[in-house]
DOMI-55112 format. One record per residue: residue number from 1; x negated, y, z negated of N, C-alpha, C, CB in turn. Coordinates in steps of 0.02 Angstrom, whole numbers, padded with zeros to 5 digits. Atoms other than C-alpha are relative to their C-alpha. Glycine has a CB too. Example, Ala and Ser with C-alpha at 12.3 -4.5 7.8 and 13.67 -1.06 7.14 Angstrom:
<rs>
+-----+--------+--------+--------+--------+--------+--------+--------+--------+--------+--------+--------+--------+
! seq !    n_X !    n_Y !    n_Z !   ca_X !   ca_Y !   ca_Z !    c_X !    c_Y !    c_Z !   cb_X !   cb_Y !   cb_Z !
+-----+--------+--------+--------+--------+--------+--------+--------+--------+--------+--------+--------+--------+
!   1 ! -00045 ! -00059 !  00000 ! -00615 ! -00225 ! -00390 ! -00045 !  00060 !  00000 !  00050 !  00001 ! -00062 !
!   2 !  00042 ! -00059 !  00003 ! -00684 ! -00053 ! -00357 !  00039 !  00055 ! -00037 ! -00020 !  00023 !  00071 !
+-----+--------+--------+--------+--------+--------+--------+--------+--------+--------+--------+--------+--------+
</rs>
This chain:
<rs>
+-----+--------+--------+--------+--------+--------+--------+--------+--------+--------+--------+--------+--------+
! seq !    n_X !    n_Y !    n_Z !   ca_X !   ca_Y !   ca_Z !    c_X !    c_Y !    c_Z !   cb_X !   cb_Y !   cb_Z !
+-----+--------+--------+--------+--------+--------+--------+--------+--------+--------+--------+--------+--------+
!   1 !  00032 !  00018 ! -00063 !  00024 ! -00363 !  00887 ! -00042 ! -00063 ! -00011 ! -00044 !  00058 !  00026 !
!   2 !  00038 !  00061 !  00008 ! -00054 ! -00531 !  00917 ! -00020 ! -00027 !  00069 !  00039 ! -00053 ! -00038 !
!   3 !  00024 !  00035 ! -00058 ! -00153 ! -00629 !  01045 ! -00018 ! -00070 ! -00023 ! -00062 !  00036 !  00034 !
!   4 !  00019 !  00067 !  00020 ! -00175 ! -00817 !  01041 ! -00049 ! -00029 !  00051 !  00062 ! -00045 ! -00006 !
!   5 !  00052 !  00030 ! -00042 ! -00318 ! -00921 !  01109 ! -00018 ! -00068 ! -00030 ! -00062 !  00045 !  00004 !
!   6 !  00021 !  00066 !  00023 ! -00390 ! -01095 !  01096 ! -00077 ! -00003 !  00002 !  00031 ! -00057 !  00045 !
!   7 !  00073 !  00007 !  00002 ! -00571 ! -01109 !  01037 ! -00022 ! -00067 !  00030 ! -00025 !  00007 ! -00073 !
!   8 !  00025 !  00063 ! -00028 ! -00682 ! -01246 !  01107 !  00018 ! -00060 ! -00044 ! -00076 !  00003 !  00008 !
!   9 ! -00017 !  00054 !  00046 ! -00649 ! -01351 !  00952 !  00059 !  00023 ! -00043 ! -00060 ! -00020 ! -00045 !
!  10 ! -00056 ! -00017 !  00043 ! -00488 ! -01356 !  00852 !  00061 !  00023 !  00039 ! -00020 !  00053 ! -00049 !
!  11 ! -00062 ! -00022 ! -00030 ! -00312 ! -01296 !  00883 !  00000 !  00075 !  00015 !  00058 ! -00016 ! -00046 !
!  12 ! -00007 ! -00070 ! -00017 ! -00248 ! -01127 !  00936 ! -00009 !  00045 ! -00060 !  00068 !  00013 !  00032 !
!  13 !  00006 ! -00051 !  00052 ! -00286 ! -00970 !  00837 !  00036 !  00063 !  00024 ! -00075 !  00015 ! -00016 !
!  14 ! -00033 ! -00063 ! -00016 ! -00193 ! -00805 !  00830 ! -00040 !  00057 ! -00030 !  00073 !  00001 ! -00026 !
!  15 !  00033 ! -00061 !  00022 ! -00285 ! -00640 !  00820 !  00055 !  00052 ! -00010 ! -00056 !  00025 !  00051 !
!  16 ! -00053 ! -00048 !  00012 ! -00168 ! -00514 !  00738 ! -00026 !  00063 ! -00035 !  00056 ! -00031 ! -00041 !
!  17 !  00018 ! -00065 !  00030 ! -00176 ! -00332 !  00684 !  00059 !  00025 ! -00041 ! -00020 !  00052 !  00055 !
!  18 ! -00052 ! -00030 !  00042 ! -00081 ! -00243 !  00547 ! -00027 !  00063 ! -00033 !  00024 ! -00051 ! -00054 !
!  19 !  00018 ! -00062 !  00033 ! -00081 ! -00075 !  00461 !  00031 !  00000 ! -00069 !  00023 !  00063 !  00041 !
!  20 ! -00024 ! -00002 !  00069 ! -00065 ! -00056 !  00273 ! -00028 !  00062 ! -00033 ! -00019 ! -00064 ! -00038 !
!  21 !  00019 ! -00063 !  00032 ! -00068 !  00111 !  00183 ! -00046 !  00041 !  00045 ! -00036 ! -00014 ! -00067 !
!  22 !  00035 ! -00041 ! -00047 ! -00132 !  00195 !  00339 ! -00066 ! -00028 !  00026 ! -00013 !  00065 ! -00030 !
!  23 !  00063 !  00032 ! -00022 ! -00280 !  00076 !  00364 !  00017 ! -00058 !  00045 ! -00042 ! -00023 ! -00062 !
!  24 ! -00012 !  00055 ! -00047 ! -00287 ! -00042 !  00513 ! -00046 ! -00058 ! -00016 ! -00011 !  00024 !  00073 !
!  25 !  00037 !  00061 !  00014 ! -00342 ! -00221 !  00486 !  00010 ! -00049 !  00057 !  00023 ! -00032 ! -00067 !
!  26 ! -00005 !  00052 ! -00050 ! -00372 ! -00370 !  00599 ! -00019 ! -00066 ! -00033 ! -00045 !  00015 !  00062 !
!  27 !  00014 !  00065 !  00030 ! -00370 ! -00554 !  00553 !  00017 ! -00055 !  00050 !  00041 ! -00009 ! -00066 !
!  28 ! -00012 !  00059 ! -00041 ! -00357 ! -00729 !  00625 !  00039 ! -00051 ! -00041 ! -00067 ! -00031 !  00027 !
!  29 ! -00042 !  00049 !  00034 ! -00230 ! -00863 !  00584 !  00013 ! -00059 !  00046 !  00068 !  00032 ! -00022 !
!  30 ! -00017 !  00060 ! -00038 ! -00186 ! -01040 !  00640 !  00076 ! -00007 ! -00002 ! -00036 ! -00064 ! -00028 !
!  31 ! -00073 !  00003 !  00000 ! -00003 ! -01051 !  00696 !  00029 ! -00069 ! -00013 !  00025 !  00024 !  00065 !
!  32 ! -00025 !  00067 !  00013 !  00010 ! -01240 !  00678 !  00065 ! -00015 !  00036 !  00009 ! -00011 ! -00074 !
!  33 ! -00065 !  00020 ! -00028 !  00190 ! -01295 !  00704 !  00038 !  00058 !  00032 !  00042 ! -00031 ! -00053 !
!  34 ! -00036 ! -00058 ! -00027 !  00243 ! -01117 !  00751 ! -00025 !  00022 !  00069 ! -00006 !  00057 ! -00048 !
!  35 !  00030 ! -00021 ! -00064 !  00138 ! -01107 !  00911 !  00052 !  00008 !  00055 ! -00053 ! -00050 !  00021 !
!  36 ! -00050 ! -00002 ! -00054 !  00286 ! -01143 !  01025 !  00048 !  00058 ! -00005 !  00038 ! -00064 !  00002 !
!  37 ! -00048 ! -00055 !  00007 !  00389 ! -01000 !  00954 ! -00033 !  00068 !  00013 !  00030 ! -00002 ! -00069 !
!  38 !  00034 ! -00064 ! -00009 !  00256 ! -00864 !  00980 !  00013 !  00028 !  00070 ! -00075 ! -00007 ! -00012 !
!  39 ! -00010 ! -00034 ! -00063 !  00297 ! -00738 !  01116 ! -00036 !  00067 ! -00003 !  00076 !  00010 !  00015 !
!  40 !  00035 ! -00064 ! -00005 !  00199 ! -00586 !  01174 !  00046 !  00056 ! -00025 ! -00024 !  00015 !  00073 !
!  41 ! -00038 ! -00056 !  00026 !  00259 ! -00433 !  01078 !  00041 ! -00015 ! -00062 !  00045 !  00024 !  00053 !
!  42 ! -00036 !  00016 !  00061 !  00343 ! -00527 !  00935 ! -00037 !  00028 ! -00060 !  00010 ! -00076 ! -00008 !
!  43 !  00030 ! -00026 !  00062 !  00314 ! -00456 !  00761 !  00020 ! -00045 ! -00058 !  00022 !  00073 ! -00013 !
!  44 ! -00013 !  00042 !  00059 !  00301 ! -00551 !  00597 ! -00023 !  00037 ! -00062 ! -00037 ! -00069 !  00007 !
!  45 !  00023 ! -00028 !  00063 !  00285 ! -00503 !  00416 ! -00071 ! -00025 ! -00015 !  00048 ! -00018 ! -00058 !
!  46 !  00066 !  00019 !  00023 !  00111 ! -00506 !  00341 !  00000 !  00004 ! -00076 ! -00057 !  00047 !  00031 !
!  47 !  00006 !  00001 !  00073 !  00086 ! -00557 !  00160 ! -00070 !  00025 ! -00018 !  00012 ! -00073 ! -00029 !
!  48 !  00064 ! -00030 !  00018 ! -00051 ! -00451 !  00081 ! -00012 ! -00010 ! -00074 ! -00001 !  00076 !  00018 !
!  49 !  00015 !  00011 !  00071 ! -00130 ! -00509 ! -00082 ! -00016 !  00067 ! -00035 ! -00058 ! -00050 ! -00008 !
!  50 !  00014 ! -00061 !  00038 ! -00137 ! -00375 ! -00216 ! -00075 !  00012 ! -00005 !  00031 ! -00005 ! -00071 !
!  51 !  00070 ! -00022 !  00002 ! -00303 ! -00281 ! -00208 ! -00044 ! -00032 !  00053 ! -00028 ! -00014 ! -00068 !
!  52 !  00040 !  00031 ! -00054 ! -00358 ! -00379 ! -00052 !  00035 !  00009 !  00068 ! -00011 ! -00075 ! -00014 !
!  53 ! -00037 ! -00013 ! -00062 ! -00277 ! -00294 !  00099 ! -00033 ! -00029 !  00062 !  00009 !  00073 !  00009 !
!  54 !  00034 !  00030 ! -00057 ! -00408 ! -00369 !  00216 !  00020 ! -00074 !  00010 ! -00076 !  00005 ! -00008 !
!  55 ! -00016 !  00072 ! -00002 ! -00341 ! -00544 !  00178 !  00074 ! -00013 !  00017 ! -00017 ! -00031 ! -00067 !
!  56 ! -00070 !  00009 ! -00019 ! -00169 ! -00526 !  00257 !  00013 ! -00068 !  00032 !  00022 !  00055 !  00046 !
!  57 ! -00019 !  00065 ! -00028 ! -00079 ! -00688 !  00302 !  00063 !  00010 !  00042 !  00012 ! -00053 ! -00058 !
!  58 ! -00056 ! -00006 ! -00046 !  00037 ! -00693 !  00452 !  00054 ! -00051 ! -00020 ! -00022 ! -00011 !  00073 !
!  59 ! -00055 !  00043 !  00020 !  00208 ! -00764 !  00404 !  00041 ! -00017 !  00063 !  00045 !  00034 ! -00054 !
!  60 ! -00032 !  00020 ! -00063 !  00264 ! -00856 !  00561 !  00074 ! -00013 ! -00007 ! -00034 ! -00061 !  00027 !
!  61 ! -00071 !  00014 !  00010 !  00431 ! -00900 !  00484 !  00040 !  00062 ! -00019 !  00008 ! -00053 ! -00054 !
!  62 ! -00033 ! -00063 !  00018 !  00473 ! -00716 !  00451 ! -00007 !  00051 !  00056 ! -00030 !  00028 ! -00066 !
!  63 !  00004 ! -00049 ! -00055 !  00497 ! -00627 !  00619 !  00033 !  00066 ! -00020 !  00034 ! -00029 !  00064 !
!  64 ! -00026 ! -00067 !  00015 !  00531 ! -00440 !  00611 !  00040 !  00024 !  00061 ! -00058 !  00050 ! -00017 !
!  65 ! -00039 ! -00025 ! -00056 !  00674 ! -00374 !  00718 ! -00029 !  00066 !  00028 !  00074 !  00012 ! -00023 !
!  66 !  00026 ! -00061 ! -00032 !  00628 ! -00236 !  00842 !  00027 !  00063 ! -00032 !  00017 ! -00001 !  00074 !
!  67 ! -00032 ! -00059 !  00028 !  00747 ! -00116 !  00754 ! -00029 !  00020 ! -00068 !  00074 ! -00012 ! -00007 !
!  68 !  00026 ! -00013 !  00067 !  00650 ! -00126 !  00588 ! -00066 !  00038 !  00004 ! -00010 ! -00066 ! -00038 !
!  69 !  00062 ! -00038 !  00007 !  00517 !  00004 !  00547 ! -00026 ! -00014 ! -00071 !  00011 !  00077 !  00013 !
!  70 !  00029 !  00017 !  00065 !  00402 ! -00054 !  00407 ! -00021 !  00064 ! -00037 ! -00061 ! -00047 !  00009 !
!  71 !  00024 ! -00057 !  00040 !  00369 !  00068 !  00264 ! -00076 !  00001 ! -00001 !  00029 ! -00003 ! -00072 !
!  72 !  00073 ! -00007 ! -00002 !  00190 !  00134 !  00260 ! -00034 ! -00042 ! -00054 ! -00020 !  00072 ! -00008 !
!  73 !  00029 !  00038 !  00055 !  00157 !  00048 !  00093 !  00027 ! -00070 ! -00004 !  00012 !  00036 ! -00066 !
!  74 ! -00028 !  00067 !  00000 !  00248 ! -00111 !  00140 !  00059 ! -00007 ! -00046 ! -00053 ! -00050 ! -00019 !
!  75 ! -00056 !  00015 !  00044 !  00387 ! -00194 !  00042 ! -00027 ! -00032 ! -00064 !  00052 ! -00046 !  00035 !
!  76 !  00019 !  00032 !  00063 !  00372 ! -00244 ! -00141 !  00027 ! -00072 ! -00004 !  00026 !  00041 ! -00060 !
!  77 ! -00028 !  00067 ! -00004 !  00481 ! -00396 ! -00105 !  00025 ! -00010 !  00071 !  00058 ! -00009 ! -00052 !
!  78 ! -00023 !  00014 ! -00067 !  00546 ! -00482 !  00050 !  00060 !  00043 !  00018 !  00018 ! -00075 !  00007 !
!  79 ! -00057 ! -00040 ! -00021 !  00661 ! -00367 !  00147 !  00060 ! -00046 !  00015 ! -00017 !  00042 !  00061 !
!  80 ! -00062 !  00039 ! -00009 !  00842 ! -00423 !  00170 ! -00001 ! -00043 !  00063 !  00058 !  00047 !  00003 !
!  81 ! -00001 !  00038 ! -00063 !  00816 ! -00478 !  00352 ! -00043 ! -00063 ! -00003 ! -00023 !  00044 !  00056 !
!  82 !  00047 !  00057 !  00004 !  00680 ! -00602 !  00297 !  00020 ! -00051 ! -00052 ! -00069 !  00026 ! -00015 !
!  83 ! -00021 !  00047 !  00053 !  00775 ! -00690 !  00158 !  00039 ! -00058 !  00027 !  00041 !  00035 ! -00053 !
+-----+--------+--------+--------+--------+--------+--------+--------+--------+--------+--------+--------+--------+
</rs>
């Protein structure tokens, strides 16, 4: 889930939410060149640094098909659809 907005200064930002190991997180990201491809309801992979689940990074170049259900503990490597 994501919402995008434009602060008074700077470019657009995306507020996104993700769940990892049963815990819900929320973060903000700058879409840069990907802004034009964002659509309400689209889903993207989130890269989560080891031992820092609060620091998830939205991967705008890795959209997740609607038919894919993410495993609760995430993937250890990029899933086939994202390669």
